[in-house]
N, C-alpha and C positions, 0 to 999 in steps of 0.2 A: 426575344431580354432570353428568360429563364436563371442561369448562377450569375450571368451576368449582368441583374438588373437589384443591387444596390442594398435600394428601394423598397423590393419584394421582400428582399431576405431580413430589413432589419423590421421589419412587420411583425416575420413571420417568429424573429427569433421571440422580440420582445411577449410575444400571445404564450412563447414559451416558460421563458422567465419568471422566476419563482419572489424575485421581488416585483412582481407585476402580474400578480395573483397570479401565476399558471394553474391551480391547483387546480379549480374546474375538468379545466384542460386536458391535465392527467390522469385525470380519477374518470372523464367521457372516453379519454383512450382504451385506456385496459378496458373499463366498460364494453365497450364494445370490440375490443380484440378477441376476447373468455368469447363474449356471446356468439360471434363469426368461428369462432378456435375454439369446442371446450376442452380442447386434447392440451393448452397453452396453457387455461392453469394450473396443474398441478405439476409442472413446472419454476413457480412460483413461491413463497413460503407466505404460510394463508396472512401471514399479516404482512401489506405492504409499504405498509406506512414509508420505510427507507426505501425499498423499492422502487417508491412516485420518486421520491428524492434525487435519489442519482440518475433514476433518466429524467426529469430534468432541469438538473445542474450537467448533466447533458451534454442533449438536444441546442442548452441557451451559448455552449463553450460551441458549437460544433456551425450549428448560423452562425456565431460572433466570429466568427476563423472565416467563412465563406463570405458575412461582410467586405472582410478584410482584407478579400483575392487573398487567403492561402491558402492554399488549397495541401499539401504537403503532408502537415498534422495529421488533422482532421483524418487521411486517405489510409495511414497509418495507423492513429490508434482504428479507424474502424474496422480494419484487418487483420490486426490483435482479440481486435473485441472481438470476429466470427470464428477465429481460429481460437479463443476462450469456450467459444457460447458451446461451441461441440460436445465439453463436455456434463449441460446442462440434456441431452437426447435432444438440444433444436434438429429442425428435419427444414426440407426446402417451404414446404409444406404451412411448416409453421412463419417465415420471414413472407413468403404468397401470404394470405392471413394476417401482416404485419401489418406488413404494404398498405394495404387496403384499408383496414382505421385509422393507419396514422393522417393518409389522405380522408379519410372523410369525417376525422377524427379536428383537424383545421381546420379545415372546406366549415363544418357546421359551425366550427366558436368566429370567425372572422365571415360570414355571412355577408353582415354588411357591410364591410369596405373589398367582398369577389367582385373576380374581374380577370381578364384573361392575362393581365398581367401577372397577377397574384397565383392562379391557374398554374401558369405555366415555372414559377416560378419551387416550385410549392415541388410540383410531382418530379422538376431535376435534382431538388435538394433532397427529398422521399429515394427517389431513384438510384442517387447515390449513397446514397446510408446505409441503402439494403441492399446494393449491389456489388457494394466491400465490402462487406461481411460476408451474404452468401459467397459471393468469388473464394473472399481467402479458406471459408470453411472447406467447402472443396478441392480447394489446393491442397488441404493437408492432408497426408496423407495416414501420420504416424498418431499414435495411441490420441485421445482427444486426454487423460487423466493417466493418473497411478497409486493404486495405493498398498497401503503399509501397515505395518502392527505394533501396537506400543509396551514396545517392551523395557523401559520405566518411565516414570515417571516419582520424580525430583519437588516436593513440596521446598521449594528455597528459603521463601519466606515468607510469610501470613499471604496475601496477593496476588505471590512471582510460581509459576512452576519448572522446572525443566523435565520436555516430553522428548526421547529420543524414539527414534520409530528406524522398522527396519522396513524397506519398499519389499516389493514385490520383481522389481525392478529400482535400477539406478534411474534416478531423475539426472537431465543434464541440467543446468541451471548457470548463471556463473554466482562469483563471491558480491555478495549486498545486493543478488535480488529479489521477489519475492514471490511468492504465491497462495498460491485461495486454493483454499481450507477445511473441508464437509467436514464433524466428527459426531459420533453415528448417540447424538442426545441431541440433536439440532442439524433433520435433514433437509438437506437445500438451504441450508440457512449457509455462506459460503465466505468464514472469516479466511485476511489475506495475513501471515505470515511472512517474516522474515529466520531461512533458515542458519547453523549460526553456530555452521562452519559448512566447512565451503566440497562440493561434489566429492560421494567416495564415490569407487568405482563397487563398494562391495553392496551398496545400499544399500549406508547409514545414514540416516538424516535428525537433527537436534532444535529442536522447537523453541523458544522463550516466550511463558505468555504472563501475560498481565491478566487479573481478575476487573475488570473493568467495571464499577459502582452503574446494572442498569443494561449490563449489557452481555444479555442470557450465551454467548456462545461465551466468549471466556469462562464467565463466571462457571460456567458447567465442566465445561476442560478444566481449570484450578479443582473445582471440588471434587468432580466424578471418576477422571481417566483412571483407567485399568491398564497392568497388564496385556497385551490383549487382543485390548478394544482394536476396531475394522478402522482406521482416517482414507478417507478418500482427496489427494490432488492434485488442482489441477497444474499445468505449463507454462513454467518460472513466465512473469514481470518484472518490468524496472530494469535504471542503463546505470545506477551506483555505484563507481567504479573509482578505485585509484590509478593514475598513469604514470609508473614508475619513471619516464623522464620528467613529470611535467611539475617537480619541486618541492617542495616541502610540505607534512599533508597537518590538518587541524581537525578533529575528527570528538564530534560535538554526539555523546548519549545520555539519555533519557532514558531511566529501566531501562525494560523491555528494542529497547534502541540501541541497546547495543550488539539485538541480536548479529544484525549487518553486519556493524564495523569489523563487532568478532571474526566474521567469519572472514571480512576479506582481509585483516590479522591475520590471523590463522593461513592465509593464503603468502600475501609477501613472506610469508618463511622461509618458502623455500627457498629462497634467495638469498645469496650470504652479505650484500652493498642493496641498502634500500630507502632510499629519503629517507629525511627522516619524519618519525611520525605524532606528535603528541594526542592522545584523547584526553577530555577530560570528561567523566563516568558520574550521572549522580543520581541520586532520590530521596527520595524525601528526607529518612529515617538514614541514621548509617550502615543501622542493621539490611536499609533495602537496596546497599551493593552490592547481589548477592556473587557475584563473580570475577571480588579481587584476587582471591587463590588462586584462578587460572590465565591471569590479566599479570600480575604476578610473574608465575613460571614462565611468560615468552617473553615480561623483560628482561626475565634475565638473563634470561641467554639468545636474547636482540637489542645489541646494545643501542639501537636505530624507535626503537621505540619508549616513547615519557608514558606512565601512567595520572594523573591528578582525580583521585577520587577528591568527593561535591558533595554533601548534604546543604540540606535547608532548616533541618536542627541539629544539634551539635550533643546530644544526644539522647539515646532508645528507648521509646516507650515499655509498658514492661513483659507488652504479650513476645519482643522479640530472644526472650530467656525459650523461647521452646522452640528456637526454624537456630537450625545449623550460626553461627560461629563468624562471618563473615572478613575478622579484622584478621589482612593479610604481615607474613612475615618485613621486616622492616625491608625498604627495596622503594618503595614507591614513594609516590611526593607524597609529602607531610599533606594529609583532609582539609578542603580551605568548606568549611563551612557559608550558606547562602548560597543566592539562587544562582541555574546554570548561565545563565545570560551576565548575569553579572561578575560572576567567578570570575570566567570563556575571557570580558573584555578588560580583565581587568591587568590585561597581563600584551596589552594593546585590540588592531585589530586586523593582524593575521590574515593582514590584505597582502602580501607576500604568498599563501598556503594555498595548496587546492581543500577546500574546506566543504566538508559533510558531517552533516547534523541529522540527526534516526531521534524519532521518541514521540509523543501526545503530538497533538496539532499543535497545540496550545503553547509550550515548551518552545516548538523549532521553526517558528513565525515571531517569538519575543527576540531568543536568539539573533535568529536571522536579520531585524530589522536593528538588534542591535548591536548588530557586527559591522552592520551598511550604516551605523547611525554614527561609529567609532570613524568611517574610513575604508572598509572591507568593499574590494569591487562584489557585487552582484555574481556579474558571469561567474564568479571565482566559486560558487557554494552550488553546493547542491542535496538534496535533501528530496525520498517520494513522494508521493501527490499528496497532497494531503485533505482527499477527499476521499481516500480509498475507508 
């Protein structure tokens, strides 16, 4: 039965699910893979904990989609993964050794219940995963990444930096998409970042980065980036967008979650007539609203844009005086105090709007849940994957 055998596929899903204790299986897979093909180890960072977690969640989702007999999204996901993995230097031999290691690991782990039906489903599923990735990588002829030079680093707040680069060649992306970035301080560790401006024909690009407690890459970027650093960027991902014919828009940005929404707003300024856009931009303190000047400039010339600043606390901490004053001239909505989900839903459920939410996973989940609880249709809410 192979991929039609839902019971066998459910067994495989349960085996790789972190909620069912798949740590030993995932660890064994990488051990087998690295032992059989030592060249693979150099493609990964020294600390494999995050990689193992991401791989386990991806496998769980893929097997779950096969159990539900849904193929379109898994195939699209795997194809994008194959194209994107070219940036690591993945070869056809790596795909071969990965397939053998995954098959061996699953068989060893499920030895007590292994039979012909489970063997067939395992073989067909793994062949599908590897085959789609391999085929998509083979079919892609463009460069797997592009490099660029840091030309400016602005420390906007204690935790946020604005970094501008000049790319060696322009990067084609849609406003609202994100890329993975590798910085010289942490080779082989890729961090998801969203460009904060639409693509420039000249190759200019800008990112907003917030230093996350315990985050090695973000902390290095904010604390150590200097002009002249060379960054490497992958091809773009994501489908965050505004439909100009889809009605008015609500945008909710927490901290540097502003970046992709800012790029979308800047892109909309190319047209004289747009749907109304109301942006809530939030931070912990008033000083964390680092880009209000830019938003004020855009709103002052584009009457379809309204901006409401939001901070959890009403006054700044003492250290704020060391960084630029972010208070804009009069013209924006009066700053509101409170948590973003609470402030946004004070105005209603926004159910007639296209809703875009960007920021940390906790904020996105809380805001989405608050809007749905108020009556906003879940299908009108967009946000990037929270497992990035």
